[in-house]
N, C-alpha and C positions, 0 to 999 in steps of 0.2 A: 458274697460272690455266689452266683448260681453254680450248682454242680451239674455237670453233664455226664457223670459217671453212671452208666447203665449197661447192664449185660456184661459179659466177659469179652473184653477186647481181643483176647487171644484166640477165641473160637468164632466170634461173630464176623462173618464176612459180608460187607455191604453188597447188596444185589447188583448195583451199578458201580463200576469203577473205570469210567472213561477218562477221567482227568489225570493228567501227568502228575499232579500234586500227590496222588496216592503213593507214588514211589518213595519220596522222602517220608511220608507219613508212616509207611510200613517199617522203615528203618527206625523211626521213633518208637514204634511198638516193640521192636527188637531190643532197643535200649531199655525201655520200661521193663521188659522181661528180665534183663540183666540186673536192673536196680532192685527188683522184687525178689530175686533169687541169689543174690550175692552178698557176701559179708563186706563190711567197710573197715573192719578192724580185726586183728588177731591179738587177743589179749589187750595189752596197752598200746600196741603198735597199729598205726593207721595203714590200711592197704590202699595205696594211692590210685588204684585202677578206677575207682569211682570217679575221680576228677577228670580222667580222660573221657569216660562216658558222659559226664556232665557237660563238658565243652562240646563234644560232638552232638549230644542230645539237644542242647539249646540252639546250636547252629542249624541242626535239621528241623527243629520246630519252626524256626524262622524261615527256613528254605521252603517249607510247605507254602507259606504265603507268597514268597517270591516267585515260585513256579506257577502259582495261580495267576499272579499279576503279569508275569513276563512271558509265560508260555501258554497256559490254558486260555487266557483271555484273548489270545490271537487266533484260536482255533476256528472261530466263526463269529458272525455278528451277535448271535444269541449268547455265546460264551462271553463275548465282550460285555454285553449288557448285564448279564447275570453276575459275572465276577465284579464288574464295576459297582453294581448295586450292593454286593456284599461288603466291599471295601468302604462304600459310603456309609453303610450301616455300622461298620466297626468304628468309623470316625464320629458318626453322629450319636451313637449310644456307647460311650466308653465304659459305662457301668456294666452293660451286657458283655462287652468284650474286654473286661478288666484283666482277665488272664493273659490276653495278648499284650496289652499295653504295660501292665504293671509287672508282668513276669517274663514272657517270651521276649518281647522287644527290649525291655530294660536290661534283663540279665544277659541276653545275647550281646548287646552293645557293650556292657561292662567287661564281658569275657573276651570278645574279639578286638575291642579297641584299647583296653587297658590291662587285660588279663587279671581283672579284679573279680573275685568270687563272692556272690551273695550267699553261697552255701558253704558250710564248714562242718567238720566232724564235731559231734557233741555226744554227751552221755547223759542218759536219764538218771533218775534218783537211784535206780537199781544197778547202775554202771553199764547198762547196755548202750553200745555205740550206735548212733544213727547220724544221718546227715540232716542238719538243721538249716533252714533258710533264714535270712536276716531278720525276719519278723517273728522267729521262734516256731514256725510251722515246719512240719516234716517236708524236707525238700523233695524227696522222691514222691511223696503224695502230691505235691504241687505239680511236679512234672507229669504225674499220672492224670491230674485234672486237665492239664494242657493238651495232652494226647487225646483224651476223650472230647475235649472241646473242639479240636480240629476234626475229629471223626464226625461229630454232630454237624459241623458246618459244611464239610465235604459232601456228606450224604444229602443235606438240604440243597446244596448247590446242584448236585447230580439230578435230584428230583425237579428242581426248577428248570434246569436246562432241557430235560426230557419233555417237560410240559409246554415249553415255549414253541410257538409255530415256526 
């Protein structure tokens, strides 16, 4: 999977933010900050707050795409074309958009339709608690990748819309 993590997402402000999809995106950034700065356990006891942020975060990651398709695409004909092309690319090249299909879409559906978590509290060999995704990867790192992926795509979309006649 390609990594889109570049720069510090907490200080880099994209120069153009005309899309409504930026609003749920910035809420995802806030949740990412919580993940990176909060404990998930106190000794042997799990702190359940991470689960609430997880559900909200995955719903918001998917919301970015819904707002693009259902709100931003209706802004103008060039928005319709650019957003449509982005979704066509997502469907045509599922490897490039694997973070969307294999994580955002799948985990959001599991959470909101069956309340099944792909993430769970785990401990490393040193006993340190962390949240692990179903394939053994650090779940919060996967969330981070998804947030950066959306930033990359939103910034590219802003540039494309601005350059269209």
